[in-house]
C-alpha positions in Angstrom: 40.7 -2.2 -26.2 38.5 -1.6 -29.4 35.0 -2.4 -28.6 32.8 -4.3 -31.1 29.4 -3.3 -32.3 27.7 -5.4 -29.5 29.8 -3.9 -26.7 29.1 -0.5 -27.9 25.2 -1.4 -27.9 25.5 -2.7 -24.3 27.4 0.5 -23.4 24.8 2.7 -24.7 21.9 0.9 -23.2 23.6 0.9 -20.0 24.0 4.7 -20.0 20.5 5.2 -20.9 19.3 2.9 -18.2 21.5 4.8 -15.5 20.3 8.3 -16.6 16.5 7.3 -17.0 16.4 5.1 -13.8 18.2 7.8 -11.7 15.9 10.5 -12.8 12.9 8.4 -12.3 13.7 7.1 -8.9 14.8 10.6 -7.8 11.6 12.2 -8.8 9.5 9.5 -7.3 11.5 10.2 -4.1 10.6 13.8 -4.4 6.9 13.2 -5.0 6.9 10.9 -2.2 8.4 13.5 0.3 6.0 16.2 -1.0 3.1 13.9 -0.3 4.2 12.9 3.1 5.0 16.3 4.0 1.6 17.5 2.9 0.0 14.8 4.8 1.9 15.7 8.1 1.0 19.4 7.5 -2.7 18.6 7.0 -2.8 16.5 10.2 -1.0 19.3 12.1 -3.3 22.2 10.9 -6.3 20.2 11.4 -5.3 19.5 15.0 -4.7 23.2 15.3 -8.0 24.1 13.9 -9.8 21.7 16.1 -8.0 23.3 19.1 -8.8 27.0 17.8 -5.2 27.7 17.5 -4.1 30.0 14.8 -0.1 29.9 15.1 0.9 27.4 12.3 4.5 27.8 12.6 5.1 24.4 14.2 3.1 22.9 11.3 5.5 24.3 8.8 8.5 23.1 10.8 7.0 19.7 10.9 6.2 19.7 7.2 9.9 20.8 6.4 11.3 18.0 8.8 9.1 15.4 7.2 10.2 16.4 3.7 13.9 16.5 4.8 13.7 13.0 6.4 12.2 11.5 3.1 14.7 13.3 0.9 17.8 12.5 3.0 18.9 9.5 1.1 17.1 10.2 -2.0 19.9 10.8 -4.3 22.1 7.9 -3.0 19.0 5.6 -3.6 18.5 6.9 -7.0 22.3 6.2 -7.7 21.9 2.8 -6.3 18.9 1.7 -8.4 20.6 3.1 -11.4 24.0 1.5 -11.1 23.5 -1.6 -9.1 21.7 -3.6 -11.8 24.4 -2.8 -14.3 26.7 -5.7 -13.5 23.8 -8.1 -13.9 22.7 -6.4 -17.2 26.3 -7.0 -18.4 26.3 -10.5 -17.2 22.9 -11.3 -19.0 24.4 -9.6 -22.2 27.3 -12.0 -22.1 25.1 -14.8 -21.3 22.9 -14.0 -24.3 25.9 -13.7 -26.5 27.0 -17.0 -25.6 23.6 -18.6 -26.1 23.5 -17.1 -29.6 26.8 -18.6 -30.4 25.5 -22.0 -29.1 22.5 -21.7 -31.2 24.6 -20.9 -34.3 27.7 -23.1 -33.8 26.3 -25.9 -31.7 26.7 -26.7 -27.9 29.7 -29.0 -28.1 31.6 -26.4 -30.3 31.2 -23.4 -28.0 31.0 -25.5 -24.7 33.4 -28.5 -25.0 32.7 -29.5 -21.4 35.3 -32.4 -21.3 38.3 -30.2 -22.4 37.3 -27.0 -20.7 39.5 -25.7 -17.7 38.0 -25.7 -14.2 37.8 -21.8 -14.3 35.8 -21.9 -17.6 33.5 -24.6 -16.2 33.0 -22.6 -13.1 32.0 -19.4 -15.2 29.6 -21.7 -17.1 28.0 -22.9 -14.1 27.8 -19.5 -12.5 26.2 -18.2 -15.8 23.6 -20.8 -15.7 22.6 -20.1 -12.1 22.6 -16.5 -13.0 20.2 -17.1 -15.8 17.9 -19.1 -13.4 18.2 -16.4 -10.8 17.2 -13.8 -13.2 14.3 -15.7 -14.6 13.0 -16.1 -11.0 13.3 -12.4 -10.3 11.5 -11.6 -13.5 8.8 -13.9 -12.6 8.5 -12.5 -9.0 8.4 -9.0 -10.5 5.4 -10.0 -12.8 3.5 -11.7 -9.9 4.0 -8.5 -7.8 2.8 -6.3 -10.5 -0.4 -8.4 -10.6 -0.8 -8.1 -6.9 -0.6 -4.4 -7.4 -3.6 -4.6 -9.7 -5.7 -6.4 -7.0 -4.6 -4.2 -4.2 -3.6 -0.8 -5.9 -3.6 1.5 -3.1 -2.1 1.4 0.7 -4.2 2.3 3.7 -3.3 4.6 6.5 -0.7 3.1 9.1 -2.6 3.8 12.3 -6.1 4.3 13.4 -6.5 7.5 15.8 -8.8 9.6 17.7 -7.9 13.3 18.3 -9.9 14.9 21.2 -9.6 18.7 21.9 -12.7 18.9 24.1 -15.3 20.6 21.7 -14.3 18.5 18.7 -13.3 14.9 18.2 -11.9 13.4 15.0 -11.5 9.6 14.5 -9.7 7.9 11.6 -9.1 4.4 10.5 -10.5 1.4 8.5 -13.7 -0.2 9.4 -13.5 -4.0 10.1 -16.1 -6.6 10.9 -15.9 -8.1 14.3 -18.8 -10.6 13.8 -18.2 -14.1 14.1 -20.0 -14.6 10.7 -19.7 -11.3 8.8 -21.6 -10.5 5.7 -20.2 -8.8 2.7 -21.5 -5.3 3.6 -18.0 -4.0 4.3 -15.4 -3.2 1.4 -12.1 -4.4 2.8 -10.0 -1.4 1.0 -11.5 1.4 2.8 -10.8 4.3 5.2 -13.0 6.6 7.1 -12.8 9.9 9.1 -15.4 10.8 11.6 -15.7 14.6 12.7 -17.7 15.5 15.7 -18.4 19.0 16.8 -20.0 19.4 20.2 -21.4 23.1 20.0 -23.3 21.9 16.7 -24.3 18.5 18.1 -23.3 17.1 14.8 -21.1 14.0 13.6 -20.2 13.4 10.2 -18.3 10.6 8.7 -16.3 10.8 5.2 -15.7 7.4 3.9 -13.8 6.3 0.8 -13.7 2.7 -0.4 -12.4 1.0 -3.5 -14.1 -2.1 -4.7 -12.5 -3.6 -7.8 -11.9 -0.8 -10.0 -14.8 1.4 -8.7 -13.8 4.2 -6.3 -16.7 5.0 -3.8 -17.0 8.2 -1.7 -19.7 9.0 0.6 -20.5 11.3 3.5 -22.6 10.0 6.4 -24.5 12.2 8.9 -25.2 10.6 12.5 -27.7 11.5 15.1 -25.8 12.4 18.2 -27.5 10.4 21.0 -25.2 11.5 23.7 -21.8 13.2 24.4 -20.0 12.9 27.8 -16.3 13.1 29.1 -16.0 9.4 28.5 -17.8 8.7 25.3 -19.7 9.8 22.2 -22.6 7.7 21.2 -24.0 8.1 17.6 -27.1 6.6 16.0 -28.0 6.0 12.3 -31.4 4.9 11.2 -31.8 3.2 8.0 -35.0 1.8 6.2 -33.9 -1.7 7.0 -31.1 -1.5 9.6 -30.3 0.5 12.9 -26.6 1.1 14.0 -25.2 2.5 17.0 -21.4 3.8 17.1 -19.4 4.5 20.1 -16.2 6.6 20.4 -14.7 5.8 23.7 -12.7 8.9 24.7 -11.0 6.9 27.6 -9.5 4.1 25.4 -9.8 5.7 22.0 -11.7 2.7 20.5 -14.5 3.3 18.0 -16.9 0.6 17.6 -20.3 -0.1 16.1 -23.3 -2.6 16.5 -26.1 -3.0 13.9 -29.3 -4.9 13.6 -31.9 -5.6 10.9 -35.2 -4.0 11.1 -38.5 -4.0 9.2 -37.9 -7.6 7.8 -41.5 -7.5 6.6 -41.1 -4.5 4.4 -41.1 -5.5 0.8 -38.1 -3.4 0.1 -36.0 -4.9 3.0 -36.8 -8.3 1.8 -34.9 -7.6 -1.3 -31.8 -6.8 0.6 -28.8 -9.3 0.3 -27.7 -8.9 3.8 -28.2 -12.3 5.8 -26.8 -11.4 9.2 -29.4 -10.0 11.6 -26.9 -8.6 13.8 -23.2 -7.2 13.1 -20.4 -5.3 14.8 -17.7 -3.2 13.4 -14.5 -1.5 14.7 -12.3 1.2 13.5 -9.0 -0.3 13.1 -5.5 0.4 11.7 -5.5 0.2 8.0 -2.1 -1.1 7.1 -2.6 -4.6 8.6 -5.8 -4.9 6.5 -3.9 -3.9 3.5 -1.1 -6.1 4.0 -3.5 -9.0 4.5 -5.3 -8.3 1.2 -1.7 -8.2 -0.6 -1.0 -11.6 1.0 -4.4 -13.1 0.0 -4.0 -11.8 -3.5 -0.5 -13.4 -4.1 -0.5 -16.2 -6.6 0.6 -19.7 -5.1 4.1 -19.4 -6.7 4.8 -16.0 -5.1 3.5 -17.3 -1.7 6.0 -20.1 -1.7 8.9 -17.8 -2.7 7.8 -15.3 0.1 7.8 -18.1 2.6 11.3 -18.8 2.0 12.1 -15.2 3.3 9.4 -15.5 6.2 6.9 -13.1 4.6 
């Protein structure tokens, strides 16, 4: 069968789509695998360092295992992403061609509904439904990209406390547990607290994303006490005092703060309205997912509700 110029154009575009998409998805899979492997290796080596262990062979094995896990179906996923949409593209091209004929020749000439056979009527109805479905898919994709601009990064899955005796590390996302929390906490945030008993020192590395501003800070705490059951930290600010507790029995990290020096002229200018507040170091992913749901346009929320999301 001889192909016309439009069919050749669709064929060439299909080949280009398949090649570019396969390569892009495959490379993204490799980058994701490398990132996850590097993260697993870092967590393992940090644990080894805190335990004063020098043998990193198990960390190398864990890194390779994580990389192999993420690369297991990478080629198949890339092929699926490259080839699965092609029938829909061809259908879209077929529909677009008929729409163009309708515009040129008129609807009754191209689609004489009363004289059409049942099969052609079925194809016409199916094509109309396909156009509507593709329009919905495009709209959902655009709205999802909008949500990505509002919540551009993902937080760590789980909060954790690693205790090796003389060193304790706590990781997670600070959330407010106050009934009427003020706006002091940035929702898109992650922290790591590192405590070293021989040095009587605790330091928190904190990163937060507010709109498009990435903020990084290091907080040094005064170590109030360190027992087998808990570590108590203190932070004195010009206008506030905060006490942090790392419970080594339950692996819960919490904080409580209160305002001080209310009569100080500088403190009067502070926007914090609550006189007392409490925090907790929690899992990051639920906070991230909650922000994504809140950032959804109403139409995307209705569409997601159809699928229970």
